[in-house]
Chimera marker file (.cmm) of the C-alpha trace (Angstrom):
<marker_set name="trace">
<marker id="1" x="61.571" y="142.329" z="132.479" r="1" g="1" b="0" radius="0.5"/>
<marker id="2" x="63.365" y="138.882" z="131.136" r="1" g="1" b="0" radius="0.5"/>
<marker id="3" x="64.635" y="137.197" z="134.866" r="1" g="1" b="0" radius="0.5"/>
<marker id="4" x="61.964" y="135.534" z="136.628" r="1" g="1" b="0" radius="0.5"/>
<marker id="5" x="62.129" y="136.450" z="140.188" r="1" g="1" b="0" radius="0.5"/>
<marker id="6" x="60.030" y="134.118" z="142.591" r="1" g="1" b="0" radius="0.5"/>
<marker id="7" x="60.484" y="136.271" z="145.611" r="1" g="1" b="0" radius="0.5"/>
<marker id="8" x="59.144" y="139.017" z="143.549" r="1" g="1" b="0" radius="0.5"/>
<marker id="9" x="56.343" y="137.170" z="142.948" r="1" g="1" b="0" radius="0.5"/>
<marker id="10" x="53.371" y="138.558" z="145.328" r="1" g="1" b="0" radius="0.5"/>
<marker id="11" x="53.805" y="142.121" z="143.750" r="1" g="1" b="0" radius="0.5"/>
<marker id="12" x="53.947" y="141.116" z="140.396" r="1" g="1" b="0" radius="0.5"/>
<marker id="13" x="50.196" y="141.062" z="138.245" r="1" g="1" b="0" radius="0.5"/>
<marker id="14" x="49.099" y="138.336" z="136.567" r="1" g="1" b="0" radius="0.5"/>
<marker id="15" x="50.074" y="139.984" z="133.267" r="1" g="1" b="0" radius="0.5"/>
<marker id="16" x="54.137" y="140.391" z="134.042" r="1" g="1" b="0" radius="0.5"/>
<marker id="17" x="53.818" y="136.915" z="135.460" r="1" g="1" b="0" radius="0.5"/>
<marker id="18" x="52.414" y="135.632" z="132.272" r="1" g="1" b="0" radius="0.5"/>
<marker id="19" x="55.536" y="137.777" z="129.980" r="1" g="1" b="0" radius="0.5"/>
<marker id="20" x="57.817" y="136.495" z="132.804" r="1" g="1" b="0" radius="0.5"/>
<marker id="21" x="56.976" y="132.342" z="132.547" r="1" g="1" b="0" radius="0.5"/>
<marker id="22" x="57.237" y="132.753" z="128.740" r="1" g="1" b="0" radius="0.5"/>
<marker id="23" x="60.507" y="134.770" z="128.258" r="1" g="1" b="0" radius="0.5"/>
<marker id="24" x="62.402" y="132.479" z="131.360" r="1" g="1" b="0" radius="0.5"/>
<marker id="25" x="64.392" y="129.263" z="130.042" r="1" g="1" b="0" radius="0.5"/>
<marker id="26" x="62.390" y="125.228" z="130.885" r="1" g="1" b="0" radius="0.5"/>
<marker id="27" x="65.415" y="124.390" z="132.069" r="1" g="1" b="0" radius="0.5"/>
<marker id="28" x="65.527" y="127.720" z="135.023" r="1" g="1" b="0" radius="0.5"/>
<marker id="29" x="61.971" y="127.278" z="135.545" r="1" g="1" b="0" radius="0.5"/>
<marker id="30" x="62.580" y="123.705" z="136.387" r="1" g="1" b="0" radius="0.5"/>
<marker id="31" x="65.508" y="124.818" z="138.511" r="1" g="1" b="0" radius="0.5"/>
<marker id="32" x="62.672" y="126.752" z="140.180" r="1" g="1" b="0" radius="0.5"/>
<marker id="33" x="60.206" y="124.490" z="141.036" r="1" g="1" b="0" radius="0.5"/>
<marker id="34" x="62.361" y="122.310" z="142.556" r="1" g="1" b="0" radius="0.5"/>
<marker id="35" x="63.592" y="124.517" z="145.046" r="1" g="1" b="0" radius="0.5"/>
<marker id="36" x="62.575" y="125.423" z="148.248" r="1" g="1" b="0" radius="0.5"/>
<marker id="37" x="60.805" y="128.498" z="146.538" r="1" g="1" b="0" radius="0.5"/>
<marker id="38" x="58.052" y="125.964" z="145.101" r="1" g="1" b="0" radius="0.5"/>
<marker id="39" x="55.888" y="126.108" z="147.696" r="1" g="1" b="0" radius="0.5"/>
<marker id="40" x="56.119" y="130.151" z="148.042" r="1" g="1" b="0" radius="0.5"/>
<marker id="41" x="54.668" y="129.990" z="144.277" r="1" g="1" b="0" radius="0.5"/>
<marker id="42" x="52.293" y="127.487" z="144.368" r="1" g="1" b="0" radius="0.5"/>
<marker id="43" x="50.691" y="129.576" z="147.171" r="1" g="1" b="0" radius="0.5"/>
<marker id="44" x="50.981" y="133.050" z="145.867" r="1" g="1" b="0" radius="0.5"/>
<marker id="45" x="49.593" y="131.046" z="142.381" r="1" g="1" b="0" radius="0.5"/>
<marker id="46" x="46.595" y="129.162" z="144.167" r="1" g="1" b="0" radius="0.5"/>
<marker id="47" x="46.069" y="132.251" z="146.720" r="1" g="1" b="0" radius="0.5"/>
<marker id="48" x="45.410" y="134.639" z="143.746" r="1" g="1" b="0" radius="0.5"/>
<marker id="49" x="42.860" y="131.745" z="141.744" r="1" g="1" b="0" radius="0.5"/>
<marker id="50" x="39.865" y="133.106" z="143.485" r="1" g="1" b="0" radius="0.5"/>
<marker id="51" x="40.158" y="136.320" z="142.454" r="1" g="1" b="0" radius="0.5"/>
<marker id="52" x="40.900" y="135.558" z="139.337" r="1" g="1" b="0" radius="0.5"/>
<marker id="53" x="37.336" y="133.329" z="139.174" r="1" g="1" b="0" radius="0.5"/>
<marker id="54" x="34.165" y="133.929" z="137.070" r="1" g="1" b="0" radius="0.5"/>
<marker id="55" x="31.050" y="133.635" z="138.822" r="1" g="1" b="0" radius="0.5"/>
<marker id="56" x="29.310" y="135.157" z="135.790" r="1" g="1" b="0" radius="0.5"/>
<marker id="57" x="30.805" y="132.367" z="133.754" r="1" g="1" b="0" radius="0.5"/>
<marker id="58" x="29.929" y="129.577" z="135.796" r="1" g="1" b="0" radius="0.5"/>
<marker id="59" x="26.003" y="129.281" z="135.603" r="1" g="1" b="0" radius="0.5"/>
<marker id="60" x="25.127" y="126.692" z="138.447" r="1" g="1" b="0" radius="0.5"/>
<marker id="61" x="28.985" y="124.731" z="138.305" r="1" g="1" b="0" radius="0.5"/>
<marker id="62" x="28.865" y="122.929" z="141.376" r="1" g="1" b="0" radius="0.5"/>
<marker id="63" x="32.481" y="121.385" z="141.802" r="1" g="1" b="0" radius="0.5"/>
<marker id="64" x="35.089" y="120.463" z="143.401" r="1" g="1" b="0" radius="0.5"/>
<marker id="65" x="38.882" y="120.603" z="141.429" r="1" g="1" b="0" radius="0.5"/>
<marker id="66" x="41.766" y="119.352" z="142.522" r="1" g="1" b="0" radius="0.5"/>
<marker id="67" x="44.962" y="120.186" z="141.249" r="1" g="1" b="0" radius="0.5"/>
<marker id="68" x="48.204" y="117.626" z="141.423" r="1" g="1" b="0" radius="0.5"/>
<marker id="69" x="51.102" y="119.844" z="140.502" r="1" g="1" b="0" radius="0.5"/>
<marker id="70" x="54.707" y="117.078" z="140.548" r="1" g="1" b="0" radius="0.5"/>
<marker id="71" x="57.979" y="117.564" z="140.196" r="1" g="1" b="0" radius="0.5"/>
<marker id="72" x="58.125" y="117.651" z="143.486" r="1" g="1" b="0" radius="0.5"/>
<marker id="73" x="62.200" y="116.855" z="144.596" r="1" g="1" b="0" radius="0.5"/>
<marker id="74" x="60.635" y="113.944" z="146.205" r="1" g="1" b="0" radius="0.5"/>
<marker id="75" x="59.206" y="113.236" z="143.773" r="1" g="1" b="0" radius="0.5"/>
<marker id="76" x="56.239" y="113.431" z="144.778" r="1" g="1" b="0" radius="0.5"/>
<marker id="77" x="53.010" y="115.536" z="144.486" r="1" g="1" b="0" radius="0.5"/>
<marker id="78" x="51.226" y="119.280" z="145.794" r="1" g="1" b="0" radius="0.5"/>
<marker id="79" x="47.738" y="118.765" z="145.434" r="1" g="1" b="0" radius="0.5"/>
<marker id="80" x="45.728" y="122.095" z="146.197" r="1" g="1" b="0" radius="0.5"/>
<marker id="81" x="41.926" y="121.974" z="145.831" r="1" g="1" b="0" radius="0.5"/>
<marker id="82" x="39.348" y="124.297" z="145.006" r="1" g="1" b="0" radius="0.5"/>
<marker id="83" x="35.331" y="124.225" z="145.927" r="1" g="1" b="0" radius="0.5"/>
<marker id="84" x="33.357" y="126.054" z="143.010" r="1" g="1" b="0" radius="0.5"/>
<marker id="85" x="29.947" y="126.340" z="144.846" r="1" g="1" b="0" radius="0.5"/>
<marker id="86" x="27.220" y="129.254" z="145.363" r="1" g="1" b="0" radius="0.5"/>
<marker id="87" x="28.791" y="131.732" z="142.078" r="1" g="1" b="0" radius="0.5"/>
<marker id="88" x="32.385" y="131.861" z="144.241" r="1" g="1" b="0" radius="0.5"/>
<marker id="89" x="35.508" y="130.118" z="144.515" r="1" g="1" b="0" radius="0.5"/>
<marker id="90" x="37.735" y="129.401" z="147.473" r="1" g="1" b="0" radius="0.5"/>
<marker id="91" x="40.485" y="127.879" z="147.917" r="1" g="1" b="0" radius="0.5"/>
<marker id="92" x="40.733" y="124.805" z="150.816" r="1" g="1" b="0" radius="0.5"/>
<marker id="93" x="43.551" y="124.848" z="152.751" r="1" g="1" b="0" radius="0.5"/>
<marker id="94" x="44.285" y="120.994" z="152.947" r="1" g="1" b="0" radius="0.5"/>
<marker id="95" x="42.191" y="118.828" z="150.310" r="1" g="1" b="0" radius="0.5"/>
<marker id="96" x="39.839" y="117.596" z="152.106" r="1" g="1" b="0" radius="0.5"/>
<marker id="97" x="36.587" y="116.392" z="149.664" r="1" g="1" b="0" radius="0.5"/>
<marker id="98" x="36.608" y="114.492" z="146.907" r="1" g="1" b="0" radius="0.5"/>
<marker id="99" x="37.070" y="116.288" z="143.377" r="1" g="1" b="0" radius="0.5"/>
<marker id="100" x="34.592" y="116.539" z="140.541" r="1" g="1" b="0" radius="0.5"/>
<marker id="101" x="37.638" y="116.615" z="138.561" r="1" g="1" b="0" radius="0.5"/>
<marker id="102" x="42.099" y="116.345" z="139.595" r="1" g="1" b="0" radius="0.5"/>
<marker id="103" x="44.421" y="117.829" z="137.237" r="1" g="1" b="0" radius="0.5"/>
<marker id="104" x="47.379" y="116.013" z="137.336" r="1" g="1" b="0" radius="0.5"/>
<marker id="105" x="50.700" y="118.232" z="135.721" r="1" g="1" b="0" radius="0.5"/>
<marker id="106" x="54.562" y="119.020" z="135.916" r="1" g="1" b="0" radius="0.5"/>
<marker id="107" x="55.236" y="121.762" z="137.531" r="1" g="1" b="0" radius="0.5"/>
<marker id="108" x="57.078" y="123.719" z="134.498" r="1" g="1" b="0" radius="0.5"/>
<marker id="109" x="53.884" y="122.844" z="132.526" r="1" g="1" b="0" radius="0.5"/>
<marker id="110" x="51.859" y="124.040" z="135.286" r="1" g="1" b="0" radius="0.5"/>
<marker id="111" x="53.312" y="127.325" z="135.445" r="1" g="1" b="0" radius="0.5"/>
<marker id="112" x="52.774" y="127.418" z="131.880" r="1" g="1" b="0" radius="0.5"/>
<marker id="113" x="48.512" y="126.165" z="131.496" r="1" g="1" b="0" radius="0.5"/>
<marker id="114" x="48.148" y="129.060" z="134.277" r="1" g="1" b="0" radius="0.5"/>
<marker id="115" x="50.377" y="131.966" z="133.028" r="1" g="1" b="0" radius="0.5"/>
<marker id="116" x="48.042" y="131.736" z="129.400" r="1" g="1" b="0" radius="0.5"/>
<marker id="117" x="52.047" y="130.372" z="127.963" r="1" g="1" b="0" radius="0.5"/>
<marker id="118" x="50.716" y="126.744" z="126.915" r="1" g="1" b="0" radius="0.5"/>
<marker id="119" x="47.720" y="124.710" z="125.533" r="1" g="1" b="0" radius="0.5"/>
<marker id="120" x="45.950" y="122.533" z="127.662" r="1" g="1" b="0" radius="0.5"/>
<marker id="121" x="44.687" y="120.509" z="124.661" r="1" g="1" b="0" radius="0.5"/>
<marker id="122" x="47.586" y="119.812" z="123.056" r="1" g="1" b="0" radius="0.5"/>
<marker id="123" x="48.940" y="118.890" z="126.857" r="1" g="1" b="0" radius="0.5"/>
<marker id="124" x="46.322" y="116.528" z="127.846" r="1" g="1" b="0" radius="0.5"/>
<marker id="125" x="46.485" y="115.032" z="124.051" r="1" g="1" b="0" radius="0.5"/>
<marker id="126" x="50.653" y="114.482" z="124.058" r="1" g="1" b="0" radius="0.5"/>
<marker id="127" x="49.494" y="113.384" z="127.929" r="1" g="1" b="0" radius="0.5"/>
<marker id="128" x="51.425" y="116.217" z="130.077" r="1" g="1" b="0" radius="0.5"/>
<marker id="129" x="48.498" y="116.581" z="131.520" r="1" g="1" b="0" radius="0.5"/>
<marker id="130" x="46.049" y="114.514" z="132.711" r="1" g="1" b="0" radius="0.5"/>
<marker id="131" x="42.690" y="115.134" z="133.914" r="1" g="1" b="0" radius="0.5"/>
<marker id="132" x="40.334" y="111.768" z="135.537" r="1" g="1" b="0" radius="0.5"/>
<marker id="133" x="36.747" y="113.455" z="136.219" r="1" g="1" b="0" radius="0.5"/>
<marker id="134" x="34.250" y="115.289" z="134.572" r="1" g="1" b="0" radius="0.5"/>
<marker id="135" x="36.464" y="115.893" z="131.492" r="1" g="1" b="0" radius="0.5"/>
<marker id="136" x="34.042" y="118.527" z="130.633" r="1" g="1" b="0" radius="0.5"/>
<marker id="137" x="34.683" y="120.512" z="133.410" r="1" g="1" b="0" radius="0.5"/>
<marker id="138" x="37.761" y="120.140" z="132.373" r="1" g="1" b="0" radius="0.5"/>
<marker id="139" x="37.085" y="121.649" z="129.141" r="1" g="1" b="0" radius="0.5"/>
<marker id="140" x="35.358" y="124.835" z="130.050" r="1" g="1" b="0" radius="0.5"/>
<marker id="141" x="37.853" y="125.557" z="133.413" r="1" g="1" b="0" radius="0.5"/>
<marker id="142" x="39.741" y="127.994" z="131.835" r="1" g="1" b="0" radius="0.5"/>
<marker id="143" x="36.486" y="129.851" z="130.841" r="1" g="1" b="0" radius="0.5"/>
<marker id="144" x="35.575" y="129.851" z="134.717" r="1" g="1" b="0" radius="0.5"/>
<marker id="145" x="38.790" y="131.917" z="134.931" r="1" g="1" b="0" radius="0.5"/>
<marker id="146" x="40.607" y="134.757" z="133.839" r="1" g="1" b="0" radius="0.5"/>
<marker id="147" x="43.260" y="133.774" z="132.128" r="1" g="1" b="0" radius="0.5"/>
<marker id="148" x="46.480" y="136.251" z="132.101" r="1" g="1" b="0" radius="0.5"/>
<marker id="149" x="48.327" y="136.998" z="128.498" r="1" g="1" b="0" radius="0.5"/>
<marker id="150" x="51.498" y="137.543" z="127.525" r="1" g="1" b="0" radius="0.5"/>
<link id1="1" id2="2" r="1" g="1" b="0" radius="0.2"/>
<link id1="2" id2="3" r="1" g="1" b="0" radius="0.2"/>
<link id1="3" id2="4" r="1" g="1" b="0" radius="0.2"/>
<link id1="4" id2="5" r="1" g="1" b="0" radius="0.2"/>
<link id1="5" id2="6" r="1" g="1" b="0" radius="0.2"/>
<link id1="6" id2="7" r="1" g="1" b="0" radius="0.2"/>
<link id1="7" id2="8" r="1" g="1" b="0" radius="0.2"/>
<link id1="8" id2="9" r="1" g="1" b="0" radius="0.2"/>
<link id1="9" id2="10" r="1" g="1" b="0" radius="0.2"/>
<link id1="10" id2="11" r="1" g="1" b="0" radius="0.2"/>
<link id1="11" id2="12" r="1" g="1" b="0" radius="0.2"/>
<link id1="12" id2="13" r="1" g="1" b="0" radius="0.2"/>
<link id1="13" id2="14" r="1" g="1" b="0" radius="0.2"/>
<link id1="14" id2="15" r="1" g="1" b="0" radius="0.2"/>
<link id1="15" id2="16" r="1" g="1" b="0" radius="0.2"/>
<link id1="16" id2="17" r="1" g="1" b="0" radius="0.2"/>
<link id1="17" id2="18" r="1" g="1" b="0" radius="0.2"/>
<link id1="18" id2="19" r="1" g="1" b="0" radius="0.2"/>
<link id1="19" id2="20" r="1" g="1" b="0" radius="0.2"/>
<link id1="20" id2="21" r="1" g="1" b="0" radius="0.2"/>
<link id1="21" id2="22" r="1" g="1" b="0" radius="0.2"/>
<link id1="22" id2="23" r="1" g="1" b="0" radius="0.2"/>
<link id1="23" id2="24" r="1" g="1" b="0" radius="0.2"/>
<link id1="24" id2="25" r="1" g="1" b="0" radius="0.2"/>
<link id1="25" id2="26" r="1" g="1" b="0" radius="0.2"/>
<link id1="26" id2="27" r="1" g="1" b="0" radius="0.2"/>
<link id1="27" id2="28" r="1" g="1" b="0" radius="0.2"/>
<link id1="28" id2="29" r="1" g="1" b="0" radius="0.2"/>
<link id1="29" id2="30" r="1" g="1" b="0" radius="0.2"/>
<link id1="30" id2="31" r="1" g="1" b="0" radius="0.2"/>
<link id1="31" id2="32" r="1" g="1" b="0" radius="0.2"/>
<link id1="32" id2="33" r="1" g="1" b="0" radius="0.2"/>
<link id1="33" id2="34" r="1" g="1" b="0" radius="0.2"/>
<link id1="34" id2="35" r="1" g="1" b="0" radius="0.2"/>
<link id1="35" id2="36" r="1" g="1" b="0" radius="0.2"/>
<link id1="36" id2="37" r="1" g="1" b="0" radius="0.2"/>
<link id1="37" id2="38" r="1" g="1" b="0" radius="0.2"/>
<link id1="38" id2="39" r="1" g="1" b="0" radius="0.2"/>
<link id1="39" id2="40" r="1" g="1" b="0" radius="0.2"/>
<link id1="40" id2="41" r="1" g="1" b="0" radius="0.2"/>
<link id1="41" id2="42" r="1" g="1" b="0" radius="0.2"/>
<link id1="42" id2="43" r="1" g="1" b="0" radius="0.2"/>
<link id1="43" id2="44" r="1" g="1" b="0" radius="0.2"/>
<link id1="44" id2="45" r="1" g="1" b="0" radius="0.2"/>
<link id1="45" id2="46" r="1" g="1" b="0" radius="0.2"/>
<link id1="46" id2="47" r="1" g="1" b="0" radius="0.2"/>
<link id1="47" id2="48" r="1" g="1" b="0" radius="0.2"/>
<link id1="48" id2="49" r="1" g="1" b="0" radius="0.2"/>
<link id1="49" id2="50" r="1" g="1" b="0" radius="0.2"/>
<link id1="50" id2="51" r="1" g="1" b="0" radius="0.2"/>
<link id1="51" id2="52" r="1" g="1" b="0" radius="0.2"/>
<link id1="52" id2="53" r="1" g="1" b="0" radius="0.2"/>
<link id1="53" id2="54" r="1" g="1" b="0" radius="0.2"/>
<link id1="54" id2="55" r="1" g="1" b="0" radius="0.2"/>
<link id1="55" id2="56" r="1" g="1" b="0" radius="0.2"/>
<link id1="56" id2="57" r="1" g="1" b="0" radius="0.2"/>
<link id1="57" id2="58" r="1" g="1" b="0" radius="0.2"/>
<link id1="58" id2="59" r="1" g="1" b="0" radius="0.2"/>
<link id1="59" id2="60" r="1" g="1" b="0" radius="0.2"/>
<link id1="60" id2="61" r="1" g="1" b="0" radius="0.2"/>
<link id1="61" id2="62" r="1" g="1" b="0" radius="0.2"/>
<link id1="62" id2="63" r="1" g="1" b="0" radius="0.2"/>
<link id1="63" id2="64" r="1" g="1" b="0" radius="0.2"/>
<link id1="64" id2="65" r="1" g="1" b="0" radius="0.2"/>
<link id1="65" id2="66" r="1" g="1" b="0" radius="0.2"/>
<link id1="66" id2="67" r="1" g="1" b="0" radius="0.2"/>
<link id1="67" id2="68" r="1" g="1" b="0" radius="0.2"/>
<link id1="68" id2="69" r="1" g="1" b="0" radius="0.2"/>
<link id1="69" id2="70" r="1" g="1" b="0" radius="0.2"/>
<link id1="70" id2="71" r="1" g="1" b="0" radius="0.2"/>
<link id1="71" id2="72" r="1" g="1" b="0" radius="0.2"/>
<link id1="72" id2="73" r="1" g="1" b="0" radius="0.2"/>
<link id1="73" id2="74" r="1" g="1" b="0" radius="0.2"/>
<link id1="74" id2="75" r="1" g="1" b="0" radius="0.2"/>
<link id1="75" id2="76" r="1" g="1" b="0" radius="0.2"/>
<link id1="76" id2="77" r="1" g="1" b="0" radius="0.2"/>
<link id1="77" id2="78" r="1" g="1" b="0" radius="0.2"/>
<link id1="78" id2="79" r="1" g="1" b="0" radius="0.2"/>
<link id1="79" id2="80" r="1" g="1" b="0" radius="0.2"/>
<link id1="80" id2="81" r="1" g="1" b="0" radius="0.2"/>
<link id1="81" id2="82" r="1" g="1" b="0" radius="0.2"/>
<link id1="82" id2="83" r="1" g="1" b="0" radius="0.2"/>
<link id1="83" id2="84" r="1" g="1" b="0" radius="0.2"/>
<link id1="84" id2="85" r="1" g="1" b="0" radius="0.2"/>
<link id1="85" id2="86" r="1" g="1" b="0" radius="0.2"/>
<link id1="86" id2="87" r="1" g="1" b="0" radius="0.2"/>
<link id1="87" id2="88" r="1" g="1" b="0" radius="0.2"/>
<link id1="88" id2="89" r="1" g="1" b="0" radius="0.2"/>
<link id1="89" id2="90" r="1" g="1" b="0" radius="0.2"/>
<link id1="90" id2="91" r="1" g="1" b="0" radius="0.2"/>
<link id1="91" id2="92" r="1" g="1" b="0" radius="0.2"/>
<link id1="92" id2="93" r="1" g="1" b="0" radius="0.2"/>
<link id1="93" id2="94" r="1" g="1" b="0" radius="0.2"/>
<link id1="94" id2="95" r="1" g="1" b="0" radius="0.2"/>
<link id1="95" id2="96" r="1" g="1" b="0" radius="0.2"/>
<link id1="96" id2="97" r="1" g="1" b="0" radius="0.2"/>
<link id1="97" id2="98" r="1" g="1" b="0" radius="0.2"/>
<link id1="98" id2="99" r="1" g="1" b="0" radius="0.2"/>
<link id1="99" id2="100" r="1" g="1" b="0" radius="0.2"/>
<link id1="100" id2="101" r="1" g="1" b="0" radius="0.2"/>
<link id1="101" id2="102" r="1" g="1" b="0" radius="0.2"/>
<link id1="102" id2="103" r="1" g="1" b="0" radius="0.2"/>
<link id1="103" id2="104" r="1" g="1" b="0" radius="0.2"/>
<link id1="104" id2="105" r="1" g="1" b="0" radius="0.2"/>
<link id1="105" id2="106" r="1" g="1" b="0" radius="0.2"/>
<link id1="106" id2="107" r="1" g="1" b="0" radius="0.2"/>
<link id1="107" id2="108" r="1" g="1" b="0" radius="0.2"/>
<link id1="108" id2="109" r="1" g="1" b="0" radius="0.2"/>
<link id1="109" id2="110" r="1" g="1" b="0" radius="0.2"/>
<link id1="110" id2="111" r="1" g="1" b="0" radius="0.2"/>
<link id1="111" id2="112" r="1" g="1" b="0" radius="0.2"/>
<link id1="112" id2="113" r="1" g="1" b="0" radius="0.2"/>
<link id1="113" id2="114" r="1" g="1" b="0" radius="0.2"/>
<link id1="114" id2="115" r="1" g="1" b="0" radius="0.2"/>
<link id1="115" id2="116" r="1" g="1" b="0" radius="0.2"/>
<link id1="116" id2="117" r="1" g="1" b="0" radius="0.2"/>
<link id1="117" id2="118" r="1" g="1" b="0" radius="0.2"/>
<link id1="118" id2="119" r="1" g="1" b="0" radius="0.2"/>
<link id1="119" id2="120" r="1" g="1" b="0" radius="0.2"/>
<link id1="120" id2="121" r="1" g="1" b="0" radius="0.2"/>
<link id1="121" id2="122" r="1" g="1" b="0" radius="0.2"/>
<link id1="122" id2="123" r="1" g="1" b="0" radius="0.2"/>
<link id1="123" id2="124" r="1" g="1" b="0" radius="0.2"/>
<link id1="124" id2="125" r="1" g="1" b="0" radius="0.2"/>
<link id1="125" id2="126" r="1" g="1" b="0" radius="0.2"/>
<link id1="126" id2="127" r="1" g="1" b="0" radius="0.2"/>
<link id1="127" id2="128" r="1" g="1" b="0" radius="0.2"/>
<link id1="128" id2="129" r="1" g="1" b="0" radius="0.2"/>
<link id1="129" id2="130" r="1" g="1" b="0" radius="0.2"/>
<link id1="130" id2="131" r="1" g="1" b="0" radius="0.2"/>
<link id1="131" id2="132" r="1" g="1" b="0" radius="0.2"/>
<link id1="132" id2="133" r="1" g="1" b="0" radius="0.2"/>
<link id1="133" id2="134" r="1" g="1" b="0" radius="0.2"/>
<link id1="134" id2="135" r="1" g="1" b="0" radius="0.2"/>
<link id1="135" id2="136" r="1" g="1" b="0" radius="0.2"/>
<link id1="136" id2="137" r="1" g="1" b="0" radius="0.2"/>
<link id1="137" id2="138" r="1" g="1" b="0" radius="0.2"/>
<link id1="138" id2="139" r="1" g="1" b="0" radius="0.2"/>
<link id1="139" id2="140" r="1" g="1" b="0" radius="0.2"/>
<link id1="140" id2="141" r="1" g="1" b="0" radius="0.2"/>
<link id1="141" id2="142" r="1" g="1" b="0" radius="0.2"/>
<link id1="142" id2="143" r="1" g="1" b="0" radius="0.2"/>
<link id1="143" id2="144" r="1" g="1" b="0" radius="0.2"/>
<link id1="144" id2="145" r="1" g="1" b="0" radius="0.2"/>
<link id1="145" id2="146" r="1" g="1" b="0" radius="0.2"/>
<link id1="146" id2="147" r="1" g="1" b="0" radius="0.2"/>
<link id1="147" id2="148" r="1" g="1" b="0" radius="0.2"/>
<link id1="148" id2="149" r="1" g="1" b="0" radius="0.2"/>
<link id1="149" id2="150" r="1" g="1" b="0" radius="0.2"/>
</marker_set>
């Protein structure tokens, strides 16, 4: 399993996805994330996030998190909104709330972080991952979701 085939992402489990991202060259990932498949890939990843949420680790966390994924072919970004409230995480179809935390990251770095193949602290320190708002929530976000490991 060395070829990243985004057309089969819906049938790929998180561990397989993490392995695919780990072995795919950055150039291949960049090309895919600039293609017509970008939205499909991001939609699939974010649709799975509520299922990866760990309510037992959320405590009394209530937060709106915006993920801003850059490197779109038009130079823009895609924004996804996760709402954590009442020990549940939901994906909002459109960003509609003021975020407690906004994370901005390039497309390839996003794939690496979300698959457990990138170090978000290192990316933050090198400004590849930008966090605006509640930095303590940003530091705890990995504890709130099950992260796949390759």
